[in-house]
Structure formats: C-alpha cells, structure tokens
C-alpha positions as CSV (number, residue, x, y, z in Angstrom):
1,X,123.7,30.1,-180.4
2,X,121.9,30.7,-183.7
3,X,119.3,28.6,-184.7
4,X,120.7,25.9,-187.2
5,X,117.6,23.1,-186.9
6,X,114.6,23.3,-189.0
7,X,111.1,22.8,-187.7
8,X,111.0,19.2,-189.4
9,X,114.8,18.5,-187.9
10,X,113.5,19.6,-184.9
11,X,110.1,17.6,-184.7
12,X,111.9,14.1,-186.1
13,X,114.8,15.0,-182.9
14,X,112.2,15.3,-180.1
15,X,110.2,12.1,-181.6
16,X,113.3,10.2,-181.6
17,X,114.3,11.5,-178.0
18,X,110.9,10.7,-176.3
19,X,110.8,7.3,-177.4
20,X,114.4,6.3,-176.5
21,X,113.8,7.7,-173.2
22,X,110.5,5.7,-173.1
23,X,112.0,2.5,-174.1
24,X,114.9,3.4,-171.9
25,X,112.6,4.4,-168.6
26,X,110.4,0.8,-169.1
27,X,113.9,-1.1,-169.5
28,X,113.4,-2.4,-173.1
29,X,117.2,-1.1,-174.1
30,X,118.7,-0.7,-171.2
31,X,120.8,2.2,-170.1
32,X,121.9,3.5,-173.1
33,X,118.0,4.8,-173.8
34,X,118.8,7.7,-171.9
35,X,121.0,9.5,-174.7
36,X,117.6,10.2,-175.9
37,X,117.9,13.4,-173.8
38,X,120.6,14.7,-176.4
39,X,118.1,14.5,-179.5
40,X,115.3,15.8,-177.0
41,X,117.4,19.3,-175.7
42,X,118.4,20.3,-179.0
43,X,115.2,19.5,-180.9
44,X,114.1,21.4,-178.1
45,X,116.0,24.7,-178.2
46,X,116.9,24.6,-182.2
47,X,120.6,24.6,-182.0
48,X,122.7,21.7,-182.6
49,X,126.9,22.0,-181.6
50,X,127.5,19.2,-184.1
51,X,125.7,20.8,-186.9
52,X,128.1,24.2,-186.4
53,X,131.3,22.0,-186.5
54,X,129.8,20.1,-189.6
55,X,128.8,23.5,-191.4
56,X,124.9,22.4,-191.7
57,X,122.4,24.0,-191.1
58,X,118.7,23.2,-191.9
59,X,116.9,25.9,-190.4
60,X,115.8,27.7,-193.6
61,X,116.2,31.3,-192.2
62,X,118.7,33.6,-194.0
63,X,120.6,36.2,-192.1
C-alpha cells in the first residue's frame, strides 16, 4: 500500500473520525457515528482505498 493521503488530509480524517466516534459513544448521533472508525483508520495508516479507485493522491511524494 502506497501512501496516497497527505498530512493535512490525514489530520482531518483523524479529527473527524474521533469526533464521530465520540458522538456515537455518547449516543448523540446514534449507531451511525461508529462509521468514524473508517476515516480514523485511513488517516492513521495514510492509505485510502477510495482514493486509489478514483485516482486521487494528496500525499505529495513523487516516486
């Protein structure tokens, strides 16, 4: 898996993921908030499968 998410993209994913998980844990938005696990994981590892399918790369590293 190549990195395809840049640092700002990764930070935003982690923040959004944590917010969604916190809202789900406090039962503010219900069970759908647990979908925040997806952006949290993709932000943590720096790889987004959807970006690969769409041909997007925000990583900035040229190989």
